[in-house]
C-alpha positions in Angstrom: 123.5 113.8 79.0 125.9 110.9 79.8 129.6 111.1 79.0 130.6 109.7 75.6 131.2 106.0 75.6 132.7 103.5 73.1 130.1 100.7 72.9 131.1 98.1 70.2 128.4 96.0 68.6 130.5 92.8 69.1 133.6 92.2 71.1 135.2 88.9 70.3 138.6 90.1 71.5 137.2 90.4 75.0 135.9 86.8 74.8 139.3 85.5 73.8 141.1 87.5 76.5 138.8 86.1 79.2 139.3 82.5 78.1 142.9 82.5 76.8 144.6 80.8 79.8 142.1 78.0 79.8 141.7 77.6 76.0 145.4 77.5 74.9 146.3 74.3 76.7 143.1 72.6 75.3 144.1 73.6 71.7 147.7 72.5 72.3 146.5 69.1 73.4 144.3 68.7 70.4 147.0 69.8 67.9 149.5 67.5 69.7 147.4 64.5 68.8 148.0 65.1 65.0 144.3 64.2 64.4 143.0 67.5 63.2 139.9 66.4 61.2 137.2 64.4 63.0 138.4 62.0 65.7 137.5 61.7 69.4 137.1 65.5 70.1 134.5 65.8 67.4 132.7 62.6 68.4 132.6 63.8 72.0 131.1 67.1 71.0 128.4 65.4 68.9 127.6 63.0 71.7 127.4 65.8 74.2 125.0 67.8 72.0 122.8 64.8 71.4 122.5 64.2 75.2 121.8 67.8 75.9 119.0 67.9 73.4 117.8 64.4 73.9 117.9 63.5 70.2 119.1 60.2 68.6 121.9 61.8 66.6 124.0 65.0 66.1 126.2 65.4 63.1 128.7 68.2 63.0 129.5 70.0 59.7 131.7 72.8 58.3 129.1 75.6 58.6 125.5 76.5 59.4 124.8 76.8 55.7 126.1 73.2 55.1 123.9 72.1 58.0 120.9 73.3 56.0 122.1 72.1 52.7 123.1 68.6 53.7 119.9 68.2 55.8 117.8 68.8 52.7 119.8 66.3 50.8 119.5 63.8 53.6 115.7 64.3 53.5 115.6 63.8 49.7 114.7 67.3 48.8 115.9 68.4 45.3 114.8 69.5 41.9 111.1 70.0 41.5 110.5 70.4 45.2 109.5 73.7 47.0 110.6 74.8 50.4 108.7 77.5 52.2 110.8 80.0 54.2 110.7 83.7 55.3 112.3 86.4 53.2 113.8 88.3 56.2 116.6 85.9 57.1 120.2 85.9 56.2 120.6 84.9 52.5 122.2 81.6 53.5 118.9 79.9 54.3 117.5 80.6 50.8 120.9 79.9 49.2 120.9 76.4 50.8 117.5 75.6 49.2 118.7 76.8 45.8 121.9 74.8 46.1 120.1 71.5 46.3 118.0 72.3 43.2 114.8 73.1 45.0 112.7 76.3 44.7 112.4 78.7 47.7 108.9 79.9 48.2 108.6 82.9 50.6 105.9 83.5 53.2 105.5 86.8 55.1 106.3 87.3 58.8 104.7 88.4 62.0 105.4 91.6 63.9 108.0 89.7 65.9 109.9 88.8 62.7 109.1 85.1 62.7 107.3 83.4 59.8 103.5 83.7 59.8 101.9 80.2 59.9 98.8 81.5 58.0 101.1 82.8 55.2 102.8 79.5 55.1 99.6 77.6 54.7 98.6 79.9 51.8 101.9 79.2 50.1 101.6 75.4 50.1 101.3 73.8 46.7 101.5 70.1 45.5 105.2 70.6 45.0 105.9 71.7 48.6 108.2 69.3 50.3 109.2 71.2 53.5 108.9 74.3 55.7 112.0 76.0 56.8 111.2 78.4 59.7 114.0 80.7 60.9 114.3 81.3 64.6 115.5 84.9 64.0 117.3 86.9 66.7 117.1 83.9 69.1 113.3 83.8 69.1 111.6 80.5 68.1 109.0 80.6 65.4 105.4 79.4 66.1 106.4 75.7 66.0 103.1 74.2 67.3 101.2 75.9 64.5 103.8 75.0 61.9 104.1 71.4 63.2 100.4 70.9 63.0 100.4 72.2 59.5 103.3 70.0 58.4 101.7 66.9 59.9 98.4 67.6 58.0 100.2 68.3 54.7 102.8 65.6 55.2 105.8 68.1 55.0 109.2 68.1 56.5 110.2 70.8 58.9 113.8 72.0 58.7 114.5 74.3 61.7 117.0 77.1 60.8 118.1 77.5 64.4 121.4 79.2 63.5 120.7 82.1 65.8 118.9 80.2 68.5 121.1 77.8 70.4 119.5 77.3 73.9 116.2 79.1 73.0 113.0 77.3 73.9 109.3 77.5 73.2 106.8 75.9 75.6 109.8 74.2 77.2 111.0 72.6 74.0 114.5 73.5 72.7 115.2 75.1 69.4 116.2 72.4 66.9 114.2 69.6 68.5 110.8 70.5 67.1 111.3 69.5 63.5 112.8 66.7 61.5 116.2 68.4 61.7 117.5 71.3 63.6 120.3 73.2 61.9 122.8 75.3 63.8 125.7 77.6 63.1 128.6 78.1 65.4 130.0 81.0 63.5 132.1 83.4 65.7 129.2 85.8 66.0 126.8 83.3 67.4 126.2 82.9 71.2 127.7 79.4 71.0 130.7 80.1 68.8 133.7 78.5 67.3 136.9 80.4 66.3 135.9 80.0 62.7 133.1 78.5 60.6 131.3 75.5 62.1 127.8 74.0 62.3 125.8 70.9 63.4 122.5 69.2 62.8 120.2 67.7 65.4 118.6 64.6 63.8 115.1 63.3 64.8 116.1 59.8 63.6 119.2 57.7 63.4 118.6 57.2 59.7 118.9 60.9 59.0 122.1 61.0 61.0 123.6 58.1 59.2 123.0 59.7 55.8 124.3 63.0 57.0 127.5 61.3 58.1 127.9 59.9 54.7 127.0 63.1 52.8 129.5 65.3 54.7 132.3 62.9 53.8 132.2 62.5 50.0 129.3 60.0 50.2 131.8 57.4 51.5 130.5 54.3 53.3 134.1 53.3 54.1 137.5 54.5 52.8 137.1 52.9 49.4 133.3 52.7 48.8 131.2 55.7 47.8 127.5 54.9 48.0 126.5 58.4 46.7 128.0 61.7 45.7 128.7 63.8 48.7 130.8 66.8 49.7 133.5 67.6 52.2 132.0 69.3 55.2 133.8 67.9 58.2 134.3 69.8 61.5 137.9 70.0 62.4 139.1 69.0 65.9 140.3 72.5 66.9 136.8 74.0 66.3 135.2 71.1 68.1 137.4 71.7 71.1 136.6 75.4 71.1 132.9 74.8 71.0 133.1 72.2 73.8 135.0 74.6 76.0 132.5 77.5 75.3 129.6 75.2 76.1 130.7 75.4 79.8 130.1 79.1 80.0 127.1 79.3 77.6 124.5 79.5 80.4 126.2 82.6 81.8 126.5 84.1 78.3 122.8 83.7 77.7 121.8 85.0 81.1 123.9 88.1 80.5 122.3 88.7 77.1 118.8 88.2 78.5 119.6 90.7 81.4 120.8 93.2 78.9 117.7 92.8 76.8 115.5 93.3 79.8 117.4 96.5 80.7 116.7 97.8 77.2 113.0 97.0 77.6 112.9 99.0 80.8 114.9 101.9 79.5 113.8 102.5 75.9 110.8 104.8 75.1 108.0 102.2 74.6 105.8 104.5 72.6 108.3 105.4 70.0 110.6 102.3 69.8 108.9 99.0 69.1 110.5 96.0 70.8 108.8 92.6 70.0 107.4 91.3 73.3 108.7 88.1 75.0 105.8 85.9 76.1 106.0 83.7 79.2 106.3 80.5 77.0 109.3 82.0 75.0 112.9 81.8 76.1 114.8 84.1 73.8 118.6 83.9 73.9 119.1 87.2 72.0 121.6 86.5 69.4 120.6 90.0 68.4 118.5 92.6 70.1 116.4 94.2 67.4 114.2 97.3 67.7 111.9 98.8 65.1 112.0 102.5 64.6 111.3 105.1 62.0 114.3 107.0 60.5 116.4 104.0 61.2 119.3 105.0 59.0 119.5 108.4 60.6 119.4 106.9 64.0 122.2 104.5 63.2 124.3 107.4 62.0 123.6 109.3 65.1 124.5 106.4 67.3 127.8 105.9 65.5 128.6 109.5 66.2 127.9 108.7 69.9 130.3 105.8 69.8 127.7 103.1 69.6 128.0 100.2 67.1 124.8 98.8 65.6 123.8 96.4 62.9 120.9 95.8 60.5 119.7 92.2 60.2 118.8 92.5 57.4 118.4 95.7 55.3 117.1 94.0 52.1 114.6 91.1 52.1 115.9 88.1 50.2 113.1 88.2 47.6 114.5 91.6 46.5 118.1 90.5 46.3 119.6 90.5 42.7 120.2 86.8 43.0 116.5 86.2 43.6 115.3 87.9 40.4 114.6 84.7 38.6 112.1 83.7 41.3 109.7 86.3 40.1 109.0 88.2 43.3 108.6 92.0 43.4 108.4 94.8 46.0 105.1 94.7 47.8 104.8 90.9 47.8 105.7 90.6 51.5 104.7 93.9 53.0 105.4 93.1 56.7 108.9 91.9 56.0 109.6 94.8 53.7 108.4 97.4 56.1 110.4 95.8 58.9 113.6 95.9 56.8 113.3 99.7 56.7 112.9 100.0 60.5 114.9 97.3 62.2 118.1 98.1 64.1 120.2 95.8 66.2 121.6 97.3 69.4 124.6 95.9 71.3 123.5 93.1 73.6 126.7 91.0 74.0 127.9 89.7 77.3 130.9 91.9 77.4 129.0 95.2 77.7 130.2 97.3 80.7 128.0 98.7 83.5 126.3 101.8 82.2 126.6 100.9 78.5 122.9 100.0 78.0 121.7 103.0 79.9 123.9 105.1 77.6 122.7 103.4 74.4 119.0 103.8 75.5 119.6 107.4 76.4 121.0 108.1 73.0 118.1 106.3 71.3 115.5 108.0 73.3 117.0 111.4 72.7 117.0 110.9 69.0 113.4 109.7 68.7 112.2 112.5 70.9 113.5 114.9 68.3 111.2 113.6 65.6 107.4 113.1 65.3 107.8 109.3 65.3 104.8 107.1 65.0 105.2 103.7 66.6 104.1 100.7 64.6 104.6 97.1 65.0 105.0 96.0 61.4 
């Protein structure tokens, strides 16, 4: 047995320590301008993101949730409309739908935790206005199938790409395969700010123009409000942090992918289910999620071994108290419900030390070997 190690699930302090000398002068320069909301730094970030993704427009906002919410408003989604989405996401994706007055309609997921296109098709009604796939864990949903379905049924696609900056599917980047691509730059994301932040990739200039207005009280100019909007502007300090961290993002993603591959090689494949990565998928591993029986007991044991873990997410959204009025019940989405009992996120961040992953895998393998675990993929 390996010597006890302290393996945190996240390590933002290590990130700041590594970048402090370069980052502080950048922040000092931004603060010294006195222009702390919007301005050139924000505009430069938006332009850089638009070039990188080859889209007509990028609009930054205050959070990933606002990216979803304002995108739906920009597309004209509101009361009386339905938006189909998976029930295994963070609650923010569904909350954004409710916040614009639309009704969330859930569709079950595949063994890899992404939304099942066949379940989406079965959930479409005359009131359906959009599909909101979630690129959970950094893995893109089946966008070719969803895109074909949306085209046939004349639906919008709102990509919840909050966890998937830099991920690709068949060579296409997350956030560029729908009408809008919505991202979060929350501190826990691979591309992160030092606080809440988000942005939207827009497939047309028209969507971008409306988003610019909606994020700024609906103002056309300083004294003319064309519609009711909100305040969701990205501040200059966060924009500067994101621009700086973009420079090292490729290395960050490479490290996380290397760590994921180490896990794949080290974990017991017959008793720990790890969703496969196909050749056409480039997963950036916002989280590394395994599926295992006796998940809670394993998490407790790993904590005793000094290993931090997470569960993303332990209760499907349709079973949350806030969702009671939607009328769903246990058993409606059996794949997502079963996964919620088995999923466990292991440390995969770029600040892991040599030997950490071997230690985590050894502890996991030792635990599952003690139990008559039956491996399943759902």
